[in-house]
C-alpha positions in Angstrom: 66.1 -43.6 24.4 64.4 -43.4 21.0 62.2 -46.4 20.2 62.8 -47.6 16.7 59.9 -49.4 15.1 61.3 -52.4 13.2 59.3 -53.0 10.0 58.7 -56.7 9.4 58.4 -58.0 5.9 56.1 -61.1 5.8 56.0 -63.4 2.8 54.2 -66.5 3.9 51.0 -67.3 5.9 53.2 -68.7 8.7 55.1 -65.4 8.9 51.8 -63.6 9.0 50.2 -65.8 11.7 53.3 -65.5 13.9 53.6 -61.7 13.5 49.9 -60.9 14.1 49.2 -63.5 16.8 47.6 -61.9 19.8 47.1 -58.4 18.2 43.6 -57.1 18.0 43.5 -53.5 16.8 45.0 -54.0 13.3 44.7 -51.6 10.5 45.1 -53.0 7.0 45.9 -51.1 3.8 45.7 -53.4 0.7 47.8 -52.1 -2.3 49.2 -53.4 -5.6 52.4 -51.4 -5.0 53.8 -48.4 -6.9 52.8 -46.4 -3.9 51.9 -42.7 -4.3 50.4 -40.0 -2.0 47.0 -41.5 -2.2 48.3 -44.7 -0.6 50.3 -42.6 1.9 47.2 -40.9 3.1 45.5 -44.3 3.7 48.6 -45.6 5.6 48.8 -42.4 7.8 45.2 -42.8 8.7 45.6 -46.4 9.7 48.7 -45.5 11.8 46.7 -42.9 13.6 43.6 -45.0 14.2 45.0 -48.5 14.9 47.6 -50.0 17.2 49.4 -51.8 14.4 49.3 -51.3 10.6 49.9 -53.9 7.9 50.3 -52.9 4.2 50.0 -55.6 1.5 51.7 -55.3 -1.8 50.2 -57.9 -4.2 49.5 -57.4 -7.9 46.4 -59.7 -8.0 46.4 -61.6 -11.3 42.7 -62.7 -11.2 41.4 -59.1 -11.2 43.1 -58.2 -14.5 41.2 -58.6 -17.8 44.3 -59.1 -19.9 47.6 -60.7 -19.4 49.3 -57.7 -21.0 47.7 -55.3 -18.6 48.8 -57.5 -15.7 52.4 -57.7 -17.1 52.6 -54.0 -17.7 51.2 -52.9 -14.3 53.9 -50.7 -12.7 55.9 -52.5 -10.0 58.6 -51.0 -7.7 59.0 -53.0 -4.5 62.4 -51.6 -3.6 61.1 -48.0 -3.7 57.8 -49.0 -2.0 59.6 -50.7 0.9 61.8 -47.7 1.5 58.8 -45.5 1.7 56.9 -47.8 4.1 60.0 -48.0 6.3 60.0 -44.2 6.5 56.3 -44.1 7.4 57.1 -46.5 10.3 54.6 -49.2 9.1 54.7 -52.2 11.4 54.2 -55.0 8.8 54.4 -55.4 5.1 52.8 -58.5 3.6 54.5 -59.3 0.3 53.2 -62.7 -0.7 53.9 -64.7 -3.9 50.9 -65.7 -6.0 51.2 -69.3 -4.7 50.8 -68.1 -1.1 47.4 -66.5 -1.9 46.2 -68.9 -4.5 47.3 -72.5 -3.5 45.7 -73.7 -6.8 45.0 -71.8 -10.0 41.5 -70.9 -9.1 38.8 -68.8 -10.6 36.9 -66.6 -8.2 34.0 -68.4 -6.6 32.4 -65.1 -5.8 29.7 -63.8 -8.2 28.5 -60.3 -8.2 24.7 -59.6 -8.7 23.3 -58.6 -12.1 22.3 -55.2 -10.7 25.9 -54.5 -9.7 27.2 -55.2 -13.2 27.4 -51.5 -13.9 30.2 -48.9 -14.5 33.5 -50.8 -14.4 31.8 -54.2 -13.8 30.1 -53.8 -17.1 33.3 -53.3 -19.0 35.7 -55.5 -16.9 34.2 -58.9 -16.7 35.3 -60.8 -13.6 37.3 -57.8 -12.3 35.4 -57.2 -9.1 35.0 -61.0 -8.5 38.8 -61.1 -8.5 39.0 -58.1 -6.2 36.4 -59.5 -3.7 38.1 -62.9 -3.8 41.5 -61.5 -2.8 40.0 -59.2 -0.2 38.2 -62.1 1.3 41.4 -64.1 1.5 43.4 -61.2 3.0 40.7 -60.4 5.6 40.5 -64.0 6.6 44.3 -64.2 7.1 44.9 -60.8 8.7 41.7 -60.3 10.7 42.0 -56.6 10.7 39.7 -54.3 12.7 39.8 -51.7 9.9 40.6 -51.8 6.2 41.4 -48.4 4.6 40.5 -47.9 1.0 40.4 -44.9 -1.3 37.3 -43.3 -2.9 39.0 -43.1 -6.3 37.9 -46.7 -7.0 34.5 -45.9 -5.6 32.7 -49.0 -7.0 35.5 -51.2 -5.6 35.1 -49.5 -2.2 31.3 -49.9 -2.4 31.3 -53.6 -3.3 34.2 -54.5 -0.9 32.6 -52.7 2.0 29.3 -54.4 1.5 30.9 -57.8 1.1 33.5 -57.7 3.8 31.3 -56.0 6.5 28.6 -58.6 6.0 31.0 -61.5 6.4 33.6 -60.3 8.9 33.9 -58.2 12.0 35.9 -55.6 10.1 35.1 -52.0 9.1 36.0 -50.8 5.6 37.0 -47.1 6.0 36.5 -44.9 3.0 39.2 -42.3 2.5 39.2 -39.2 0.2 40.7 -39.2 -3.2 44.1 -37.5 -3.3 44.6 -35.3 -6.4 47.5 -33.6 -8.1 46.4 -30.6 -10.1 42.8 -32.0 -10.0 43.9 -35.4 -11.4 43.3 -38.4 -9.1 46.5 -40.1 -8.2 46.8 -43.6 -9.6 49.7 -46.0 -10.1 48.6 -46.3 -13.7 49.4 -42.6 -14.2 53.1 -43.8 -14.2 52.3 -45.3 -17.6 51.4 -41.9 -19.2 53.8 -39.5 -20.9 53.7 -35.9 -19.7 51.5 -34.9 -22.8 48.9 -37.5 -21.8 49.1 -36.6 -18.1 48.3 -33.0 -18.9 45.4 -34.2 -21.0 44.1 -36.3 -18.1 44.3 -33.2 -15.8 42.4 -31.2 -18.3 39.6 -33.8 -18.4 39.4 -33.8 -14.6 39.2 -30.0 -14.4 36.5 -29.9 -17.1 34.4 -32.4 -15.2 34.8 -30.7 -11.8 33.5 -27.5 -13.4 30.7 -29.4 -15.1 29.6 -31.1 -11.9 29.2 -27.7 -10.1 27.0 -26.5 -13.0 24.7 -29.5 -12.4 23.7 -28.3 -9.0 20.6 -26.3 -10.1 19.9 -28.0 -13.4 17.1 -30.3 -14.4 17.3 -33.0 -17.1 20.7 -34.0 -15.7 20.9 -37.3 -17.6 20.7 -35.5 -21.0 23.3 -33.0 -19.9 25.7 -35.8 -18.9 25.1 -37.6 -22.2 26.0 -34.4 -24.1 29.1 -33.9 -21.9 30.2 -37.4 -22.8 30.1 -36.5 -26.6 31.7 -33.2 -26.0 34.7 -34.6 -24.0 35.2 -37.4 -26.6 35.6 -34.8 -29.3 37.4 -32.1 -27.3 40.2 -34.4 -25.9 40.0 -37.2 -28.5 39.4 -39.9 -25.9 37.5 -43.1 -25.9 34.9 -42.9 -23.0 33.5 -46.1 -21.7 31.0 -44.4 -19.4 30.1 -41.0 -18.0 27.2 -41.3 -15.5 25.8 -39.6 -12.5 25.0 -42.1 -9.8 23.8 -42.1 -6.2 26.6 -42.6 -3.7 24.4 -44.7 -1.5 23.5 -47.5 -3.9 25.1 -46.6 -7.2 21.7 -46.2 -8.9 21.4 -43.8 -11.8 20.7 -40.4 -10.4 18.5 -37.6 -11.8 20.0 -34.9 -9.5 23.2 -33.6 -8.1 22.5 -34.2 -4.4 24.1 -37.2 -2.8 25.5 -38.2 -6.2 28.8 -38.7 -7.9 29.8 -38.3 -11.5 31.7 -41.4 -12.7 34.0 -41.7 -15.7 36.1 -44.3 -17.3 38.1 -43.6 -20.4 41.2 -44.6 -22.4 44.1 -42.3 -23.0 46.8 -43.7 -25.3 45.5 -47.3 -24.4 45.8 -46.6 -20.7 42.4 -47.0 -18.9 41.7 -44.2 -16.3 38.8 -44.0 -13.9 37.6 -41.2 -11.6 34.6 -39.8 -9.8 33.7 -36.3 -8.7 
């Protein structure tokens, strides 16, 4: 007889407690929905490494910098649930805002001044919101492992440091999944084909550029020049283009152990990536 895994959809904390009671090796994949191949790779890894896997779908209001961005964030629960069922995920946590935030609360978490770099510099309160919700989820779910993608490298870095210090959970970093060099992101759904092609071209350009940095000196100047060049070439508004160390996100002077981080706007849609 074939054994069918029944996927359980949990909407309240009580549902969650009942479903996870007595389970120890839980893998957790936090998402904001609009699932793509990047999410699928995280989920498959969790299914492989853990006894049970729980995926959350929650568009977290307190990590958005504008109400408009929050409202426009792509949502497709029906499609997501079909996909998760196909993947044989054990549990889906689909909470309402009131379940996560009993009261309208600002994040009590503050990130250090030295961490207010890259996205944190341009998105005030964003990572406080991310850490707040990850703290709440980890407390509720008590996972053994949390699977997160490297596309949001700063988010991964800050979450890993915060969660592993506070809980007995390991944050597992998973490779960025790309389509034609472009990092997969739910926000890509907001781009027309013309802008998607432009985003792919930006990624290709930066992948080639990073390879050229291997033997070069005066890297910081070259990165600065590249920022100007890309702005003109693709007519994009770049917030930052920086080479930073993977280990501590400090500005780097050489290619080794470093990543190139970019954030830019394409037709009012903010895209981030690292190479």
